[in-house]
C-alpha positions in Angstrom: 0.0 0.0 0.0 3.0 2.3 0.6 3.9 1.9 -3.1 0.3 2.7 -4.1 0.4 5.9 -2.1 3.8 6.9 -3.4 2.6 6.6 -7.0 -0.7 8.4 -6.3 1.2 11.2 -4.6 3.0 11.9 -7.9 -0.2 13.3 -9.2 0.6 16.4 -7.0 4.1 16.7 -8.4 4.1 19.9 -10.5 7.3 18.9 -12.2 5.8 15.9 -13.9 3.9 16.1 -17.2 0.5 14.4 -17.7 2.1 11.3 -19.3 4.3 10.7 -16.3 1.4 11.2 -14.0 -0.7 8.7 -15.9 2.2 6.3 -15.8 2.3 6.6 -12.0 -1.4 6.0 -11.7 -1.0 2.8 -13.9 1.8 1.7 -11.5 -0.3 2.4 -8.5 -3.1 0.3 -9.9 -0.7 -2.6 -10.5 0.4 -2.4 -6.8 -3.2 -2.2 -5.7 -4.1 -5.3 -7.8 -1.2 -7.2 -6.3 -2.3 -6.2 -2.7 -5.8 -7.3 -3.5 -4.6 -10.7 -4.9 -2.4 -11.2 -1.7 -5.5 -10.5 0.5 -7.5 -13.0 -1.4 -4.8 -15.6 -1.1 -4.7 -15.0 2.7 -8.4 -15.6 2.9 -7.9 -18.8 0.7 -5.3 -20.1 3.2 -7.4 -19.4 6.2 -10.6 -21.0 4.8 -8.5 -23.9 3.6 -7.2 -24.6 7.1 -10.7 -24.5 8.5 -12.1 -26.7 5.8 -9.3 -29.3 6.1 -10.0 -29.6 9.8 -13.7 -30.2 9.2 -13.3 -32.4 6.1 -10.7 -34.5 7.9 -13.0 -35.3 10.8 -16.1 -37.3 9.7 -17.9 -37.0 13.0 -17.3 -33.3 13.2 -18.5 -32.9 9.7 -21.7 -34.8 10.3 -22.5 -33.1 13.6 -21.6 -29.5 12.9 -22.7 -28.9 9.3 -26.1 -27.4 8.6 -26.5 -29.1 5.1 -26.1 -32.7 4.1 -22.7 -34.2 4.0 -22.9 -34.9 0.3 -24.0 -31.3 -0.5 -21.1 -30.0 1.8 -18.6 -32.2 0.0 -19.9 -31.2 -3.4 -19.4 -27.5 -2.5 -15.9 -28.1 -1.1 -14.9 -29.9 -4.3 -16.4 -27.1 -6.4 -14.5 -24.6 -4.2 -11.2 -26.5 -4.8 -11.9 -26.6 -8.5 -12.5 -22.8 -8.6 -9.2 -22.3 -6.7 -7.3 -24.5 -9.3 -8.8 -22.5 -12.1 -7.8 -19.2 -10.4 -4.3 -20.5 -9.9 -4.1 -21.5 -13.6 -5.3 -18.0 -14.6 -2.7 -16.5 -12.3 0.1 -18.6 -13.7 -0.8 -17.5 -17.3 -0.9 -13.8 -16.2 2.5 -13.6 -14.6 4.0 -10.2 -15.5 0.7 -8.9 -16.8 -2.4 -7.4 -15.0 -4.1 -9.4 -12.3 -7.7 -8.4 -13.1 -8.8 -11.9 -14.4 -7.0 -13.6 -11.5 -8.7 -11.4 -8.9 -12.1 -12.2 -10.5 -11.4 -15.9 -10.4 -10.2 -15.9 -6.8 -13.2 -13.8 -5.8 -15.5 -16.4 -7.3 -13.9 -19.0 -5.2 -14.1 -16.8 -2.1 -17.8 -16.2 -2.7 -18.4 -19.9 -2.7 -16.2 -20.2 0.4 -18.4 -17.8 2.2 -21.4 -19.9 1.3 -19.6 -23.0 2.6 -18.7 -21.3 5.8 -22.3 -20.3 6.4 -23.1 -24.0 6.4 -20.8 -24.6 9.3 -22.3 -24.4 12.7 -19.5 -22.7 14.7 -21.4 -23.0 18.0 -21.6 -26.8 17.6 -17.9 -26.9 16.7 -17.1 -25.0 19.9 -19.2 -27.5 22.0 -17.9 -30.5 20.1 
């Protein structure tokens, strides 16, 4: 975020022409995309740890999930497939913009939020 601010502040630099200012905004956007992608990956890691714990414990899964086990498993597999697709897109876009990658990871995270809503955290605490 420091790099984003640094580039945006160049808009106030009276010594720069409009082309250089535009270049700095483009660079700021690149840093902002990278920061967004990093945040999405942090969420991915956190959700992944939580899901591994639940998926790895059949009793926990059957007692603490608000939907059927098969529906839960189906959603988790779909989530993992979306993450794989996001990762493929990311690998293809190395050195380019991250827009498509961010959209792909956001799709996966939206499904993760749906999955997390199906987990009864109170039951997990008491389990």
